[in-house]
C-alpha positions in Angstrom: -10.2 39.9 -25.9 -13.3 39.7 -28.0 -11.3 38.4 -31.0 -11.5 34.8 -32.0 -7.7 34.5 -32.6 -6.8 36.3 -29.4 -8.8 34.0 -27.3 -7.4 30.7 -29.6 -3.9 32.0 -29.0 -4.7 31.9 -25.1 -6.3 28.7 -25.1 -3.0 27.5 -27.0 -0.8 28.9 -24.4 -3.0 27.2 -21.7 -2.1 23.9 -23.2 1.4 24.9 -23.6 1.6 25.5 -20.0 -0.3 22.6 -19.1 2.2 20.2 -21.1 5.4 22.0 -19.6 3.3 21.0 -16.0 3.0 24.4 -15.4 -0.2 24.0 -13.9 -0.9 27.3 -12.1 -0.3 29.4 -15.2 -2.4 27.1 -17.2 -5.7 27.4 -15.0 -5.2 31.2 -15.4 -5.1 30.8 -19.0 -8.4 28.7 -19.0 -10.0 30.9 -16.5 -9.3 33.9 -18.8 -10.7 31.7 -22.0 -13.5 30.9 -19.9 -14.4 34.8 -19.3 -15.5 34.7 -23.1 -16.8 31.0 -23.7 -18.3 30.6 -20.1 -20.4 27.0 -21.0 -17.7 25.5 -22.9 -17.1 21.7 -21.8 -13.3 21.6 -22.9 -12.3 24.6 -21.2 -14.0 23.5 -18.1 -12.3 19.8 -18.6 -9.1 21.6 -18.9 -9.4 23.9 -15.7 -10.7 21.0 -13.6 -7.1 19.0 -14.9 -5.1 22.3 -13.9 -6.5 22.7 -10.9 -6.1 19.4 -9.7 -2.4 19.3 -10.5 -1.8 22.1 -8.7 -3.8 20.3 -5.6 -6.2 23.1 -5.4 -9.1 20.4 -4.9 -11.9 23.0 -4.0 -11.6 24.4 -7.7 -11.8 21.1 -9.1 -14.9 20.4 -7.5 -16.3 23.7 -8.5 -15.6 22.9 -12.1 -16.8 19.6 -12.0 -20.3 20.6 -10.7 -20.4 23.2 -13.2 -19.8 20.6 -16.0 -22.7 18.7 -14.7 -25.1 21.9 -13.8 -24.6 22.6 -17.4 -25.6 19.2 -18.5 -22.3 19.0 -20.5 -21.4 15.8 -19.5 -20.1 13.5 -22.5 -18.2 10.2 -22.4 -15.0 11.6 -22.1 -15.4 14.4 -19.3 -17.6 11.6 -17.2 -14.5 9.2 -17.1 -12.7 12.2 -15.5 -14.9 13.2 -13.4 -15.1 9.7 -11.9 -11.5 9.6 -11.5 -11.6 13.1 -9.4 -14.1 11.6 -7.7 -12.3 8.4 -6.5 -8.9 10.5 -6.1 -10.5 12.9 -4.0 -12.5 10.4 -1.9 -16.0 12.0 -2.7 -17.6 8.4 -2.6 -21.3 10.3 -2.3 -20.8 12.6 -5.4 -19.1 9.3 -7.1 -22.1 7.3 -6.2 -24.8 9.9 -7.4 -22.9 10.1 -10.6 -23.1 6.4 -11.3 -27.0 6.5 -10.2 -28.1 9.6 -12.4 -25.9 9.7 -15.8 -27.2 7.8 -18.4 -23.9 7.7 -20.2 -23.3 5.0 -17.2 -22.6 1.5 -18.7 -22.9 -1.7 -17.3 -19.2 -2.3 -16.3 -19.2 1.5 -14.7 -22.0 0.7 -12.8 -20.2 -2.6 -11.6 -16.8 -1.0 -10.8 -18.6 1.2 -8.6 -19.7 -1.7 -6.4 -16.1 -2.2 -5.6 -15.0 1.3 -4.5 -14.2 1.9 -1.2 -12.3 5.2 0.2 -9.0 5.6 1.6 -9.5 8.1 4.1 -12.3 8.4 6.9 -13.4 11.0 9.7 -14.8 8.7 12.0 -14.7 4.4 12.7 -18.7 4.9 12.4 -17.9 6.0 8.4 -15.3 3.1 8.0 -18.3 0.6 9.4 -21.2 2.6 6.9 -18.9 2.1 3.8 -17.7 -1.8 4.6 -21.6 -2.5 4.8 -22.6 -0.8 1.4 -19.5 -2.4 -0.1 -20.9 -6.3 1.5 -24.5 -4.9 0.6 -23.3 -4.2 -3.5 -21.6 -7.4 -3.3 -24.5 -9.3 -2.4 -26.3 -8.2 -4.9 -24.0 -9.2 -7.7 -23.7 -12.5 -6.4 -27.7 -13.0 -5.8 -28.2 -11.8 -9.4 -29.7 -14.7 -11.4 -28.6 -13.1 -15.0 -25.1 -14.2 -16.3 -22.2 -11.9 -16.2 -19.4 -11.8 -18.4 -16.3 -9.3 -18.0 -13.4 -9.2 -19.9 -10.4 -9.4 -17.5 -8.0 -7.4 -19.7 -9.9 -4.6 -20.9 -12.9 -4.6 -18.0 -10.2 -4.8 -15.3 -11.9 -3.8 -11.9 -9.4 -2.9 -9.1 -10.0 -5.0 -5.9 -10.9 -3.1 -2.5 -9.2 -5.4 0.1 -6.0 -3.2 -0.2 -8.0 -0.5 1.1 -9.8 -2.7 3.5 -7.0 -3.9 5.3 -6.6 -0.7 7.1 -9.4 -1.3 9.1 -9.2 -2.5 12.6 -11.3 -5.8 11.5 -10.8 -9.3 10.7 -11.2 -9.3 6.8 -11.4 -13.0 6.1 -15.1 -13.1 5.4 -15.2 -10.3 3.1 -12.4 -11.1 1.2 -13.8 -14.3 0.7 -17.1 -12.5 -0.9 -15.0 -10.0 -2.9 -13.3 -13.5 -4.3 -16.3 -15.1 -5.2 -18.2 -11.9 -6.5 -14.8 -11.5 -8.9 -15.2 -15.5 -9.7 -18.6 -14.4 -11.0 -17.7 -11.9 -13.3 -14.9 -13.1 -14.9 -15.1 -16.7 -16.0 -11.8 -16.6 -17.2 -10.5 -16.7 -13.3 -12.2 -20.4 -12.9 -9.9 -22.3 -15.5 -8.2 -25.3 -14.2 -4.6 -25.4 -15.7 -1.8 -26.9 -13.9 -0.6 -30.4 -15.1 3.3 -30.3 -14.4 5.8 -33.0 -14.0 8.4 -33.3 -11.1 11.7 -31.6 -11.2 14.9 -32.5 -10.2 15.2 -29.5 -7.9 12.3 -27.5 -6.1 11.2 -24.8 -8.8 10.0 -21.9 -7.3 8.2 -19.0 -9.5 7.9 -15.3 -7.4 5.6 -13.0 -8.9 5.4 -9.5 -8.2 5.2 -6.0 -10.2 7.4 -4.3 -7.4 10.7 -6.3 -7.7 12.2 -2.5 -8.2 13.0 0.6 -5.8 10.0 -0.4 -3.6 9.2 -2.1 -0.5 8.3 -5.7 -1.7 11.9 -5.5 -2.9 13.5 -4.7 -0.2 11.9 -7.5 1.8 12.0 -10.4 -0.6 15.1 -9.9 -2.8 17.5 -11.3 -0.2 15.4 -14.6 0.1 15.6 -14.9 -3.8 19.4 -14.7 -4.2 20.2 -16.5 -1.0 18.3 -19.9 -1.5 20.4 -22.6 -2.1 20.8 -23.1 -5.8 21.8 -26.8 -5.6 18.5 -27.2 -4.1 15.9 -24.7 -5.6 15.8 -23.3 -9.2 14.4 -19.5 -8.9 12.4 -17.6 -11.7 11.3 -14.2 -11.1 8.2 -12.7 -12.8 7.7 -9.1 -13.5 5.0 -7.5 -14.7 5.3 -5.2 -17.8 4.8 -2.0 -15.6 7.2 -2.9 -13.4 9.6 0.1 -13.3 13.4 0.0 -14.0 15.6 1.2 -11.4 18.7 0.8 -9.5 17.3 -2.0 -7.4 15.5 -3.8 -10.2 19.2 -4.0 -11.7 20.5 -6.1 -9.2 17.8 -8.8 -9.7 18.6 -8.5 -13.2 22.5 -8.9 -12.5 21.5 -12.2 -10.4 21.0 -13.8 -13.9 24.8 -14.1 -13.7 25.7 -14.2 -10.5 23.0 -16.8 -8.9 22.1 -18.5 -11.6 18.5 -16.9 -11.5 16.1 -16.4 -14.3 14.0 -13.3 -14.8 11.1 -13.1 -17.0 8.9 -10.2 -17.9 4.8 -10.9 -18.5 2.6 -9.2 -20.6 -0.7 -7.3 -20.4 -2.5 -10.1 -21.6 -4.0 -12.7 -19.0 -4.2 -15.5 -21.3 -0.4 -15.2 -22.5 0.8 -14.7 -19.0 -1.1 -18.0 -17.9 0.6 -19.6 -21.0 4.1 -18.3 -19.6 3.7 -19.2 -16.2 2.5 -22.7 -16.7 5.0 -23.6 -19.2 7.7 -23.0 -16.5 6.3 -26.1 -14.8 7.1 -24.5 -11.2 6.6 -26.5 -8.1 5.6 -23.6 -6.2 4.3 -20.2 -6.6 5.4 -17.4 -4.1 3.1 -14.3 -4.4 4.6 -11.6 -2.0 2.1 -9.2 -2.2 -1.5 -10.3 -3.1 -3.8 -7.4 -3.3 -1.0 -4.7 -4.3 -0.6 -4.8 -7.9 -3.9 -4.8 -10.0 -2.2 -6.0 -13.3 -1.2 -9.2 -11.5 -3.5 -9.6 -8.9 -6.1 -12.1 -11.1 -3.7 -14.4 -11.7 -3.6 -15.5 -8.3 -7.1 -17.1 -9.1 -6.0 -19.7 -11.6 -3.9 -22.7 -10.6 -0.2 -22.3 -12.0 1.4 -24.5 -9.9 1.2 -27.3 -7.7 1.2 -25.3 -4.8 0.6 -21.3 -4.1 1.9 -19.4 -1.3 1.6 -16.1 -0.1 3.4 -14.0 2.7 3.4 -10.3 4.5 4.2 -8.2 1.6 0.6 -7.1 1.9 -0.2 -8.4 5.3 -3.7 -9.6 4.8 -5.5 -13.2 4.1 -6.7 -13.4 0.3 -9.9 -15.4 1.2 -8.7 -17.1 -2.1 -9.2 -20.9 -2.1 -6.3 -21.3 -4.8 -3.9 -19.8 -2.5 -3.0 -22.8 -0.1 -0.2 -21.3 2.4 0.3 -17.9 4.2 4.0 -17.7 5.5 4.4 -15.6 8.7 6.3 -16.0 12.0 5.8 -17.3 15.5 7.0 -14.0 16.7 4.2 -12.3 14.9 0.9 -14.2 15.1 -1.4 -15.2 18.2 -1.9 -18.7 19.2 -5.1 -19.3 17.2 -4.2 -16.7 14.4 -5.4 -19.4 11.9 -9.0 -18.2 12.4 -7.7 -15.2 10.4 -6.7 -17.0 7.1 -8.4 -18.9 4.6 -5.0 -20.2 3.7 -3.2 -23.0 5.8 -0.8 -20.6 8.1 2.8 -21.3 8.2 5.0 -19.8 10.9 8.4 -19.7 10.6 11.2 -19.2 13.9 12.0 -15.9 12.5 10.8 -12.9 10.7 9.9 -14.0 6.9 12.4 -11.9 5.3 16.2 -11.4 4.5 16.6 -7.8 5.1 20.1 -6.0 3.9 21.2 -3.5 6.7 20.6 -0.2 4.6 23.7 2.0 3.5 23.6 5.8 3.6 26.2 8.1 2.6 27.0 10.0 5.5 25.9 9.2 9.4 24.4 11.6 11.4 26.2 13.8 14.0 25.2 12.6 17.8 23.8 16.2 18.0 21.2 15.1 15.9 20.5 11.9 17.2 19.7 13.4 20.5 16.9 15.9 19.4 14.2 15.8 21.6 9.9 16.2 21.4 10.2 15.3 17.9 7.5 12.5 17.5 7.7 11.5 13.9 4.9 9.0 12.2 6.8 8.5 8.9 4.0 6.5 7.1 1.7 6.3 4.6 -1.4 8.8 5.4 -3.7 5.9 4.4 -2.7 4.4 7.8 -4.0 7.1 10.1 -6.8 5.5 11.2 -9.6 7.9 12.8 -8.8 6.3 16.3 -5.1 7.8 15.6 -6.3 10.9 16.4 -6.7 10.5 20.2 -2.8 9.4 20.4 -2.6 13.1 18.0 -4.3 15.1 20.5 -3.1 13.6 24.0 0.2 13.7 22.7 -0.4 17.4 21.8 -1.9 18.6 25.3 0.8 16.4 27.5 4.2 17.5 25.5 3.4 21.6 25.2 6.6 22.1 22.6 6.4 18.8 21.3 6.4 18.4 17.1 4.6 15.7 15.4 5.7 14.8 11.9 3.9 12.8 8.7 5.0 13.0 5.3 2.8 14.0 2.5 1.0 11.9 0.3 1.7 12.8 -3.3 -1.1 15.3 -4.2 -1.3 16.4 -0.6 -5.1 15.1 -0.7 -4.9 13.0 2.4 -2.6 15.5 4.2 -5.2 18.2 3.9 -8.1 15.8 4.8 -6.3 14.6 7.9 -5.6 18.4 9.3 -9.6 18.9 8.4 -10.4 15.9 10.4 -8.3 16.8 13.6 -9.3 20.7 13.0 -13.2 19.3 13.2 -12.3 17.0 16.3 -11.5 20.2 18.2 -7.7 19.3 18.4 -5.8 22.6 19.3 -2.1 23.4 18.3 -2.3 22.0 15.1 0.9 24.3 13.9 2.6 21.9 15.9 1.7 19.3 13.2 4.3 19.6 10.5 3.8 17.4 6.9 7.3 16.9 5.2 7.9 16.5 1.4 8.0 13.0 0.4 11.6 11.5 0.9 14.2 9.5 -0.7 14.9 6.1 1.0 18.2 7.8 2.5 16.1 10.9 3.6 13.4 8.9 5.3 16.6 7.2 7.5 17.9 10.6 8.1 14.5 11.6 9.5 14.2 8.6 11.3 17.6 9.2 13.3 17.0 12.7 13.8 13.3 11.7 15.9 13.2 11.3 19.3 10.4 8.8 19.0 8.6 6.8 16.1 4.9 6.7 16.5 3.4 3.2 14.8 -0.1 3.6 13.2 -2.8 1.6 15.0 -4.3 -1.6 13.2 -1.9 -1.4 10.1 1.7 -0.6 11.4 5.3 -0.5 10.1 7.0 -3.2 8.5 10.1 -2.2 6.1 10.2 1.5 7.8 10.9 0.1 11.3 13.8 -2.3 9.4 15.0 1.1 7.9 14.7 3.0 11.1 16.9 0.5 13.0 19.8 1.8 11.0 20.1 4.5 13.9 18.0 2.6 16.3 15.2 5.4 16.8 12.6 3.4 19.3 9.2 2.8 17.8 6.2 3.1 20.1 3.3 0.2 19.2 0.2 -0.9 20.1 -0.5 -4.4 18.4 -4.0 -5.9 17.9 -4.5 -9.7 17.4 -4.0 -9.2 13.7 -0.6 -9.8 11.8 -0.6 -5.9 10.2 0.0 -4.5 13.4 2.3 -7.0 15.1 5.4 -6.6 12.7 7.2 -4.1 15.3 6.5 -6.2 18.2 7.9 -9.4 16.4 10.8 -7.4 15.2 11.8 -6.7 19.0 11.3 -10.0 20.1 13.9 -11.3 17.4 16.3 -8.2 18.3 16.0 -9.7 21.8 14.9 -6.6 23.5 13.3 -7.2 26.8 11.5 -4.0 27.9 10.6 -2.8 24.5 8.1 0.2 24.1 5.0 -2.1 23.2 2.1 -1.1 25.3 -1.4 -1.9 25.8 -3.7 0.7 25.5 -4.0 4.5 23.7 -3.3 6.2 27.2 0.1 3.9 27.6 1.1 4.5 24.0 1.0 8.6 25.0 2.7 8.3 28.1 5.7 5.9 26.5 5.5 8.1 23.8 6.3 11.5 25.7 8.6 9.6 27.8 11.0 8.2 24.9 10.7 12.1 23.4 11.7 13.9 26.7 14.8 11.4 27.5 18.2 12.8 28.8 20.3 13.4 25.9 22.9 10.9 26.7 20.4 8.1 27.9 18.6 8.9 24.2 21.7 8.5 22.3 22.4 5.2 24.3 19.1 3.8 23.3 19.1 4.3 19.9 22.6 2.7 19.9 21.8 -0.2 21.8 18.7 -0.9 19.5 20.9 -0.6 16.5 23.4 -2.7 18.0 20.8 -5.6 18.6 19.3 -5.3 14.6 22.6 -5.5 13.7 22.8 -9.0 15.5 19.6 -10.3 15.1 17.4 -8.2 12.5 19.4 -7.6 9.4 20.6 -10.6 6.8 19.3 -13.6 9.2 20.8 -16.4 7.4 18.7 -18.6 9.9 15.4 -17.4 8.3 17.1 -18.6 5.0 17.5 -22.3 6.2 14.1 -22.1 8.1 12.2 -21.2 5.0 14.3 -24.0 3.2 13.0 -26.6 5.0 9.4 -24.8 4.7 9.6 -25.5 1.2 10.8 -29.0 1.1 7.9 -29.9 3.5 5.7 -28.1 1.1 6.4 -30.2 -2.0 6.5 -33.4 0.4 2.6 -32.6 1.6 3.6 -32.5 5.3 1.7 -29.6 5.7 -1.7 -31.4 4.9 
């Protein structure tokens, strides 16, 4: 195929296959074109993209290295390569190209200072990258030069979300991150609030995720069950908020509950004006750190009081956030040392969680299955220390299976198996990765499991509540930090005296194997008992709403200062 027109047709076929999401065929087309023009950067770029979307990451890396070795870097493929390296957690490669390419501008350089991987092969590796991050933040803070980035067009994702999955008190590093952002984004330091007193307490709930998302499930019940005779509720959505059936419910509440919805724009200053003009008494940010779109709004005083909670259970390190709403059921006695915010402790778990609805219940035969260990969590939560639990369960229960859920690109699933293999863990064929699940499929899988494994250091929250539809027990090993204590707190609220809460890894393994091998009738009885207790004490807890109303009133009365 030496004819240029034939090569062009093959290239166009590759482009068509790519647009039609036939990525495997597209990669084959581009490989054939490459045989005739082996140093064409456009073909190499298209090949890398095709392999990326067909999950062939080895080939992605090969094509990236070829582009670099041929010195075919340009602004377009440089951005592509940087994104590949970040998605694939190729930290050293990312760092090298940032340090060596003459195409890197000051923004890209600064952006690299904030990057941290979301998967690690050891605890030592976590420590290494944390130290690198702190060192680079110090470089910015100690730099006497004035740095000014535009918060709209030069937005740098914050690393606090990923840091929270480490077994650390992140208060000091989070404060440092906040101070660094305040230095490089001058707009974050403006003083805005000058509101007037309202006849009702006026509360704005702000999130990108009031849609088919964990945050909606945790906080929707709060927003629509507050006493509208006492409170005026405005819900602010991001322009990125996805339309969905759950999102429709909050729109319908405008009629049924007299709640108001407002969509924010993509412009920082416009959003400040929109929120400021609502004259709010309290802003409730349920999930600071999760939305790159809305995160920087939390730096500006837009109401008299700012409150956050456990949608993302980590302190902000931001002195603009006044309060962190948690629970007496969740925190250790001196938990205030973990927070920059004033800690407010409800008597109950801080949510109004609706019992899930599914189309058809499992038969008892599915509820009494044995030897099925399920850890149906995002793989970002699987800390290297959890590998010891996996290893010991596989050794102790010779026929047990451990189930995880794949990530969207299968990057972390492959990385986890590779990490386990390098540690010499045997019987990896008994570790299964399920395709991504709908909410109902997830609940059904929880019901079929013999036992659920709570990840170390950052445990279950919403997923535990959904699992209580059937009552499959979760084994949990809490630390001193909120992010690992949700399951324990839920068991307390459910009034479970002998809950499977353990103190060390060996006890974790023992309890998990015990529960996974219960006699069938005992297994069903225990699940039904937990489900019944959840129905009585966990779901749709009206007592928390009353407690929260008192908390909001005390905030506006300055009782907490």
